[in-house]
Structure formats: structure tokens, C-alpha cells
C-alpha positions as CSV (number, residue, x, y, z in Angstrom):
1,X,20.7,50.8,-20.8
2,X,17.0,51.1,-20.2
3,X,15.4,54.3,-21.2
4,X,13.7,55.3,-17.9
5,X,11.7,58.3,-19.3
6,X,10.2,56.2,-22.2
7,X,9.4,53.4,-19.7
8,X,7.6,55.8,-17.4
9,X,5.8,57.5,-20.3
10,X,4.8,54.1,-21.7
11,X,3.3,52.9,-18.3
12,X,1.7,56.3,-17.6
13,X,-0.1,56.2,-20.9
14,X,-1.6,52.8,-20.0
15,X,-5.1,52.7,-21.6
16,X,-7.1,50.1,-19.7
17,X,-9.6,49.9,-22.6
18,X,-7.0,48.5,-24.9
19,X,-5.8,45.7,-22.6
20,X,-4.8,42.7,-24.6
21,X,-4.3,39.9,-22.0
22,X,-5.0,41.0,-18.4
23,X,-8.3,41.1,-16.6
24,X,-9.1,44.4,-14.9
25,X,-8.3,42.7,-11.5
26,X,-4.9,41.4,-12.8
27,X,-4.0,44.7,-14.2
28,X,-4.9,46.6,-11.0
29,X,-2.9,44.1,-8.9
30,X,0.2,44.3,-11.2
31,X,0.0,48.2,-11.2
32,X,-0.4,48.2,-7.4
33,X,2.6,45.9,-6.9
34,X,4.7,48.1,-9.2
35,X,4.2,50.9,-6.7
36,X,5.9,48.9,-3.9
37,X,9.5,48.5,-3.1
38,X,10.4,45.6,-5.3
39,X,13.7,43.9,-6.2
40,X,14.7,45.0,-9.8
41,X,14.1,41.5,-11.2
42,X,10.5,41.5,-10.0
43,X,9.8,45.1,-11.1
44,X,11.1,44.1,-14.6
45,X,8.7,41.1,-14.8
46,X,5.7,43.4,-14.0
47,X,6.9,46.0,-16.5
48,X,7.3,43.4,-19.3
49,X,3.8,42.0,-18.7
50,X,2.1,45.4,-18.5
51,X,3.9,46.7,-21.6
52,X,2.9,43.5,-23.5
53,X,-0.7,44.0,-22.3
54,X,-0.5,47.5,-23.9
55,X,0.4,45.9,-27.2
56,X,4.1,46.6,-27.2
57,X,6.2,44.1,-29.2
58,X,9.1,42.1,-27.7
59,X,11.6,44.4,-29.5
60,X,9.9,47.5,-28.2
61,X,9.8,46.1,-24.7
62,X,13.5,45.3,-24.8
63,X,14.3,48.8,-26.0
64,X,12.2,50.5,-23.4
65,X,13.4,48.3,-20.4
66,X,16.9,47.3,-21.6
67,X,16.2,43.7,-20.9
68,X,17.2,40.6,-22.8
69,X,15.0,39.1,-25.6
70,X,14.8,35.9,-23.6
71,X,13.5,37.5,-20.5
72,X,10.9,39.6,-22.5
73,X,9.8,36.5,-24.4
74,X,9.3,34.4,-21.2
75,X,7.2,37.0,-19.4
76,X,5.2,37.9,-22.5
77,X,4.3,34.2,-22.9
78,X,3.3,34.2,-19.2
79,X,0.9,37.1,-19.6
80,X,-0.5,35.6,-22.8
81,X,-1.0,32.3,-21.0
82,X,-3.0,34.0,-18.3
83,X,-0.3,33.4,-15.7
84,X,0.5,37.0,-14.7
85,X,-0.2,36.1,-11.1
86,X,3.1,34.1,-11.1
87,X,5.2,37.2,-11.4
88,X,6.6,36.8,-7.9
89,X,7.1,33.0,-8.0
90,X,10.2,31.1,-9.1
91,X,12.3,32.7,-6.4
92,X,16.1,32.3,-6.6
93,X,17.4,29.4,-4.6
94,X,16.7,25.7,-4.8
95,X,14.7,25.0,-8.0
96,X,11.3,23.3,-7.8
97,X,11.6,19.6,-8.5
98,X,9.5,17.3,-10.6
99,X,6.4,16.1,-8.8
100,X,3.3,14.0,-9.5
101,X,1.5,16.9,-11.1
102,X,4.4,17.5,-13.5
103,X,4.6,13.8,-14.5
104,X,0.9,13.6,-15.1
105,X,0.9,16.8,-17.2
106,X,3.9,15.6,-19.2
107,X,2.1,12.4,-20.0
108,X,-1.0,14.3,-21.0
109,X,0.9,16.7,-23.3
110,X,2.8,14.0,-25.1
111,X,-0.4,12.1,-26.0
112,X,-1.8,15.2,-27.7
113,X,-0.7,17.3,-30.6
114,X,1.2,20.5,-29.8
115,X,-1.3,22.2,-32.2
116,X,-4.0,21.7,-29.5
117,X,-2.0,24.1,-27.4
118,X,-1.5,26.8,-30.0
119,X,1.9,25.7,-31.4
120,X,2.6,25.5,-35.2
121,X,4.2,22.1,-35.2
122,X,2.7,18.5,-35.1
123,X,5.1,16.7,-32.9
124,X,6.6,17.6,-29.5
125,X,10.3,17.7,-28.9
126,X,11.8,17.4,-25.4
127,X,12.9,21.0,-25.7
128,X,9.4,22.3,-26.3
129,X,7.9,20.0,-23.6
130,X,10.4,21.5,-21.2
131,X,9.6,25.1,-22.2
132,X,5.8,24.5,-22.1
133,X,5.9,22.9,-18.7
134,X,8.2,25.6,-17.3
135,X,5.6,28.2,-18.4
136,X,2.7,26.2,-17.0
137,X,4.1,24.8,-13.8
138,X,7.2,26.9,-13.1
139,X,9.5,23.9,-13.0
140,X,12.5,24.0,-15.3
141,X,14.3,20.8,-16.2
142,X,16.6,20.0,-19.1
143,X,15.7,18.3,-22.4
144,X,17.7,15.3,-21.3
145,X,15.7,15.0,-18.1
146,X,12.5,15.2,-20.1
147,X,13.7,12.3,-22.3
148,X,14.6,10.2,-19.2
149,X,11.1,10.8,-17.7
150,X,9.5,9.8,-21.0
151,X,11.6,6.7,-21.3
152,X,10.7,5.7,-17.7
153,X,7.0,6.1,-18.5
154,X,7.3,4.2,-21.8
155,X,6.4,7.3,-23.8
156,X,8.0,9.0,-26.8
157,X,7.7,12.4,-28.5
158,X,7.1,10.4,-31.7
159,X,4.0,8.8,-30.4
160,X,1.0,10.5,-31.9
161,X,-1.9,8.6,-30.4
162,X,-2.5,7.0,-27.0
163,X,-1.6,3.3,-26.8
164,X,-4.3,1.0,-28.0
165,X,-6.2,3.7,-29.8
166,X,-7.0,3.2,-33.5
167,X,-8.8,5.9,-35.4
168,X,-11.4,4.9,-37.9
169,X,-9.5,6.3,-40.9
170,X,-6.4,4.3,-39.9
171,X,-8.4,1.1,-39.4
172,X,-9.8,1.2,-42.9
173,X,-6.4,1.7,-44.5
174,X,-4.8,-1.2,-42.7
175,X,-2.3,0.9,-40.9
176,X,-1.5,-0.6,-37.6
177,X,-0.8,1.4,-34.4
178,X,1.0,-0.5,-31.7
179,X,3.2,0.1,-28.7
180,X,6.8,1.3,-28.8
181,X,8.3,-2.1,-28.5
182,X,6.8,-3.0,-31.9
183,X,8.1,0.0,-33.7
184,X,10.2,-2.0,-36.2
185,X,7.1,-4.1,-37.1
186,X,5.2,-0.8,-37.5
187,X,7.6,0.5,-40.1
188,X,7.3,-2.6,-42.2
189,X,3.5,-2.6,-42.0
190,X,3.4,1.1,-42.8
191,X,5.5,0.8,-46.0
192,X,3.5,-2.2,-47.3
193,X,0.2,-0.5,-46.6
194,X,1.3,2.7,-48.2
195,X,2.2,0.7,-51.4
196,X,-1.2,-0.9,-51.3
197,X,-3.0,2.4,-50.8
198,X,-1.1,4.1,-53.7
199,X,-2.0,1.4,-56.2
């Protein structure tokens, strides 16, 4: 059960000088909306983002509000990504479907390292692409659907560089970067070149 007194105390002690993620305008807007007659789900989203902005941890927020770790994690990530204005989007009902913007963004993400977007791993997985795009665009689809879309576009999460691009360091070492259809050939070239390099 949420601890209402600690929630009220926490939000009343909101120190705007110590704001971590929100702009003064965003903060004012969220606090103003919190005063209106909201559905509990939307009120919870606002409270999570405001508490995260105050520097509360995910565990603390879950204790104060009595919400799930998953819900807290999602809305903390939204406020960190500067997407606090989306608190009242993603209404229940028919989910948003994949559109041109989604496909273009998916293609863009898969041709760049996840590290460029603040993640600690070098290669995307369908699961992480799905999570990232849900945060950015508010469209949630399954990992399997992501893999289908990648396949349709001739893309893969294992692809590290855009097709046809060769970096200078790879050119000199004789490592060949080619399209997905030649992946078997790539593995053979790779192993021979690594043996050459190591000698």
C-alpha cells in the first residue's frame, strides 16, 4: 500500500533549486496538472516523475507510492529522456501502430551503436530496440515484430556499420565489410585476416 503521508510530505518539500531533469516550465506544468482531478494512473505517472526529479531512487519511489518497479522505471526513464510532456499520452485502448517515422527511427538506431544513446552495451538486441522506441515514440511492439521489421528492411542487430561503409582502420587490416547475404564469406575472410594480423 502507498504511504500517503510520506508521498504528500515528499512532494510538499519539493525544492525547485535541486531539480535534476525538469525545466522550470515542465515542473510547473506537472505540478499544476497534479492539482486537477486525474485518473489514478495519470496521477501516479506525474508523482513518479516529480519524485525522480527530486532525486528519489526507484526503490524509494516504489515505497512512497506503492507502485511496481516496472512502472517506476518506465516513467523515471521518460523524465530522464526529457519526455515528461508525454505523461498523459499512451491512453488505454487501441495501441499505436508502426508508422513511417517508427521505421525510419528503427533503421537509424540499428546503424549506430547503442553507446551513442547512453547504453552500456555495443550491439542492439530486438528487446532493447523495442524498449528504446517505446520510450521515444510511445509505440510498443514485441521483440519478434522488431525482428520481422529488420528482416523486411534487410537489417540486422549484428550489423555494426552502414552497408558499403568501410572505416580506414578496417581497410588497412584487410577486413572486409559486406552486406548480410555475404555473411559466410565475411566469417572466412575475418578468420584468415586475424591470423595474418596476429603473425
